[in-house]
Structure formats: structure tokens, C-alpha cells
C-alpha positions as CSV (number, residue, x, y, z in Angstrom):
1,M,-8.2,1.3,16.5
2,R,-9.4,-0.3,13.3
3,A,-12.6,1.7,13.0
4,S,-10.7,4.9,13.4
5,R,-8.2,3.8,10.8
6,L,-11.0,2.9,8.4
7,L,-12.5,6.3,8.7
8,S,-9.1,8.0,8.4
9,I,-8.4,6.1,5.2
10,L,-11.8,7.2,3.8
11,L,-11.1,10.8,4.7
12,L,-7.6,10.7,3.3
13,L,-8.9,9.3,0.0
14,Q,-11.5,12.1,-0.1
15,L,-8.9,14.8,0.6
16,R,-5.9,13.5,-1.4
17,G,-7.5,11.6,-4.3
18,R,-5.4,8.6,-5.2
19,I,-3.1,7.0,-2.6
20,S,-1.0,3.8,-2.8
21,A,-1.2,1.0,-0.3
22,E,2.5,1.6,0.5
23,E,1.8,5.3,1.4
24,L,-1.2,4.3,3.5
25,S,0.8,1.6,5.3
26,R,3.5,4.1,6.2
27,E,0.9,6.7,7.3
28,F,-0.8,4.3,9.7
29,E,2.2,2.2,10.6
30,V,0.6,-1.1,9.6
31,S,1.5,-3.7,6.9
32,V,0.4,-3.3,3.3
33,R,-1.7,-6.4,3.7
34,T,-3.6,-4.7,6.5
35,I,-4.3,-1.8,4.2
36,Y,-5.7,-4.3,1.6
37,R,-7.9,-5.8,4.3
38,D,-9.1,-2.4,5.4
39,V,-9.9,-1.3,1.8
40,D,-11.9,-4.6,1.4
41,Q,-13.9,-3.8,4.5
42,L,-14.6,-0.3,3.3
43,S,-15.7,-1.6,0.0
44,A,-17.9,-4.2,1.6
45,A,-19.5,-1.5,3.7
46,G,-20.5,0.4,0.5
47,A,-17.7,2.9,0.0
48,P,-17.0,3.1,-3.8
49,I,-13.2,2.5,-3.6
50,Y,-11.4,1.3,-6.7
51,A,-7.8,0.4,-7.3
52,E,-5.6,1.3,-10.3
53,R,-2.4,-0.7,-11.0
54,G,0.9,0.6,-12.2
55,S,3.5,3.1,-11.0
56,N,1.0,5.9,-10.7
57,G,-1.7,3.6,-9.3
58,G,-3.3,3.4,-5.9
59,F,-6.7,3.5,-4.3
60,A,-9.2,6.2,-5.0
61,L,-12.9,7.0,-4.4
62,D,-15.1,6.6,-7.4
63,G,-16.4,9.7,-9.0
64,G,-17.5,12.6,-6.8
65,F,-18.2,10.5,-3.7
66,R,-18.1,12.6,-0.6
67,T,-18.7,11.5,3.0
68,K,-20.7,13.6,5.3
69,L,-18.0,13.1,8.0
70,T,-15.6,15.9,8.9
């Protein structure tokens, strides 16, 4: 389940742009802490994910990064 969630997070970020941890936790029905762990794992695997703080913040992919996954 975790691997599919990691790929889904990556694809959602690619499609939607910036998404908050709260939105992702609702989408995947997991805790916000789990989303933070997942994002850490994606980052460690080389995905260029960054976080912005604030009311309009969230996670996003750096620059024009695109996966070859569909």
C-alpha cells in the first residue's frame, strides 16, 4: 500500500501543483505525520519535493520536474 501511495502522491503533485499535508492526508485517509514520512521517503529517493510554509503553503515539485509514469 505504501509504494502505491508514494507514487500517487508524486503523480498528484505533478498534476495539481502545490498540495498541503492536510489535503493529502484526507485524500489517502492517513495521518498528516504519515504524509510527512512519505514525502521524506520520496525526497530521499531523489524526487525534488519542497515545502512552503504558510496559509497557502504545501508540498510541490521543484521546477518543471515530470515523471515518466502515467
